[in-house]
Wavefront OBJ file of the C-alpha trace (Angstrom):
o trace
v -20.515 -7.094 -9.466
v -21.153 -4.078 -7.236
v -19.164 -5.478 -4.255
v -16.164 -6.116 -6.506
v -16.406 -2.629 -7.993
v -16.696 -1.146 -4.481
v -13.613 -3.114 -3.326
v -11.705 -1.991 -6.394
v -12.495 1.646 -5.627
v -12.341 1.752 -1.841
v -10.401 -1.241 -0.448
v -7.202 0.560 0.474
v -8.972 3.714 1.596
v -11.299 1.768 3.896
v -8.477 -0.204 5.468
v -6.367 2.920 5.967
v -9.251 4.907 7.488
v -9.993 2.040 9.887
v -6.351 1.679 10.946
v -5.895 5.424 11.380
v -9.116 5.634 13.408
v -7.949 2.829 15.694
v -4.625 4.597 16.161
v -6.249 7.935 16.994
v -8.722 6.422 19.464
v -6.106 4.322 21.252
v -3.483 7.049 21.433
v -6.097 9.562 22.624
v -7.275 7.123 25.289
v -3.668 6.567 26.348
v -3.052 10.318 26.676
v -6.257 10.841 28.640
v -5.486 7.915 30.934
v -1.962 9.129 31.562
v -2.726 12.788 32.233
v -6.200 12.645 33.753
v -6.175 9.374 35.695
v -2.445 9.023 36.244
v -2.208 5.489 34.834
v -1.611 4.141 31.368
v -2.774 1.405 29.058
v 0.044 -1.106 28.694
v -0.854 -2.392 25.258
v -1.764 0.907 23.553
v 1.660 1.675 22.096
v 1.919 -1.794 20.633
v -1.488 -1.598 18.939
v -0.696 1.869 17.572
v 2.674 0.665 16.276
v 1.192 -2.369 14.508
v -1.627 -0.286 13.029
v 0.967 2.178 11.749
v 3.011 -0.607 10.152
v -0.044 -1.939 8.344
v -1.116 1.607 7.413
v 2.223 2.354 5.766
v 2.279 -0.882 3.785
v -1.326 -0.532 2.605
v -0.431 3.053 1.687
v 2.019 1.691 -0.874
v -0.830 0.052 -2.755
v -2.922 3.213 -2.467
v -0.032 5.289 -3.840
v 0.277 2.967 -6.814
v -3.480 3.019 -7.388
v -3.546 6.838 -7.438
v -0.207 7.166 -9.289
v 1.186 9.187 -6.398
v 4.257 7.133 -5.684
v 7.685 8.699 -5.840
v 9.099 8.997 -9.330
v 11.559 11.046 -11.277
v 9.838 12.518 -14.278
v 12.755 14.166 -16.096
v 12.727 11.567 -18.873
v 8.925 11.554 -18.967
v 8.869 15.296 -19.730
v 11.012 14.753 -22.814
v 8.811 11.968 -24.206
v 5.443 12.486 -25.884
v 2.364 10.350 -26.463
v 2.957 6.647 -26.859
v 6.565 6.976 -25.762
v 5.317 8.022 -22.322
v 2.995 5.027 -22.245
v 5.882 2.688 -23.129
v 8.017 4.203 -20.373
v 5.162 3.745 -17.888
v 4.871 0.095 -18.944
v 8.601 -0.467 -18.401
v 8.550 1.238 -15.000
v 5.452 -0.683 -13.921
v 7.024 -3.981 -14.996
v 10.102 -3.221 -12.881
v 7.910 -2.228 -9.937
v 5.871 -5.411 -10.403
v 9.053 -7.510 -10.239
v 10.013 -5.765 -7.000
v 6.518 -6.249 -5.540
v 6.486 -9.948 -6.444
v 9.947 -10.354 -4.902
v 8.723 -8.791 -1.638
v 5.516 -10.813 -1.825
v 7.366 -14.115 -2.134
v 10.170 -13.512 0.347
v 8.038 -11.494 2.764
v 5.516 -14.309 2.672
v 8.213 -16.865 3.464
v 9.538 -14.824 6.387
v 6.119 -14.087 7.871
v 5.028 -17.718 7.465
v 8.181 -18.859 9.227
v 7.555 -16.431 12.087
v 3.941 -17.631 12.283
v 5.190 -21.212 12.582
v 7.762 -20.303 15.217
v 4.999 -18.772 17.281
v 6.873 -15.630 18.298
v 4.519 -13.447 20.343
v 4.413 -9.705 20.954
v 5.222 -8.622 24.520
v 2.019 -6.842 25.574
v -0.723 -8.229 23.334
v 0.599 -11.777 22.932
v -0.259 -11.539 19.235
v 1.630 -13.811 16.874
v 4.282 -11.583 15.286
v 3.784 -13.335 11.966
v 0.531 -11.385 11.647
v 2.449 -8.135 11.944
v 5.006 -9.311 9.395
v 2.160 -10.259 7.035
v 1.744 -6.550 6.273
v 4.491 -6.749 3.635
v 3.188 -9.692 1.580
v -0.465 -8.622 1.837
v 0.314 -5.088 0.714
v 2.579 -6.314 -2.070
v -0.236 -8.565 -3.290
v -2.546 -5.536 -3.413
v 0.214 -3.485 -5.036
v 0.801 -6.179 -7.659
v -2.900 -6.226 -8.495
v -2.925 -2.440 -8.870
v 0.166 -2.508 -11.083
v -1.383 -5.207 -13.274
v -4.524 -3.051 -13.629
v -2.365 -0.140 -14.763
v -0.373 -2.320 -17.144
v -3.592 -3.506 -18.771
v -4.755 0.110 -19.143
v -1.431 1.139 -20.675
v -1.381 -1.789 -23.080
v -4.937 -0.916 -24.107
v -3.815 2.681 -24.701
v -0.808 1.500 -26.697
v -3.044 -0.559 -28.964
v -5.053 2.545 -29.736
v -7.972 1.998 -27.383
v -7.452 5.048 -25.244
v -5.669 7.540 -27.439
v -2.145 8.789 -27.033
v -2.701 10.775 -23.876
v -2.096 9.408 -20.394
v -4.797 9.844 -17.737
v -4.630 13.161 -15.886
v -3.059 11.710 -12.721
v -0.218 10.114 -14.693
v 0.834 13.191 -16.607
v 3.789 15.106 -15.372
v 3.152 18.230 -13.450
v 5.565 21.041 -12.826
v 4.998 22.848 -9.525
l 1 2 3 4 5 6 7 8 9 10 11 12 13 14 15 16 17 18 19 20 21 22 23 24 25 26 27 28 29 30 31 32 33 34 35 36 37 38 39 40 41 42 43 44 45 46 47 48 49 50 51 52 53 54 55 56 57 58 59 60 61 62 63 64 65 66 67 68 69 70 71 72 73 74 75 76 77 78 79 80 81 82 83 84 85 86 87 88 89 90 91 92 93 94 95 96 97 98 99 100 101 102 103 104 105 106 107 108 109 110 111 112 113 114 115 116 117 118 119 120 121 122 123 124 125 126 127 128 129 130 131 132 133 134 135 136 137 138 139 140 141 142 143 144 145 146 147 148 149 150 151 152 153 154 155 156 157 158 159 160 161 162 163 164 165 166 167 168 169 170 171 172 173
């Protein structure tokens, strides 16, 4: 059970730290090669670009997990207690529909590109693997939204009180 708990807590963070580290190392090596040795690494920009694409998409799931995604909280400030929980459930259901839509159609597109065998110019990597960032991240996002929905439903039934967790409450800066 510990590996599952660890994945639940640190999956997105670990992936994002790895991708960012790869980007920093490769871009730093590229800069050093260009300015110190006068030559460059031909594939470095492509690796950095693909790491960035994956980083952004995995960041969506992380934002959902931490409740840090973009939202307008004007209506939420007017509501109190269980009304806020109901609004969160509605918003999460809409977001889940969007994530499933991107999961299904992004999966179809990336599978098609995998089958076509389109390759990247410098690395010769199958471009379907790059396009897989959308469906993989939307799968993670869907799982995170379902976790939140279960928490909110539990709260609505009286299991967690009327108050939302600290990170979900509105904050005025």
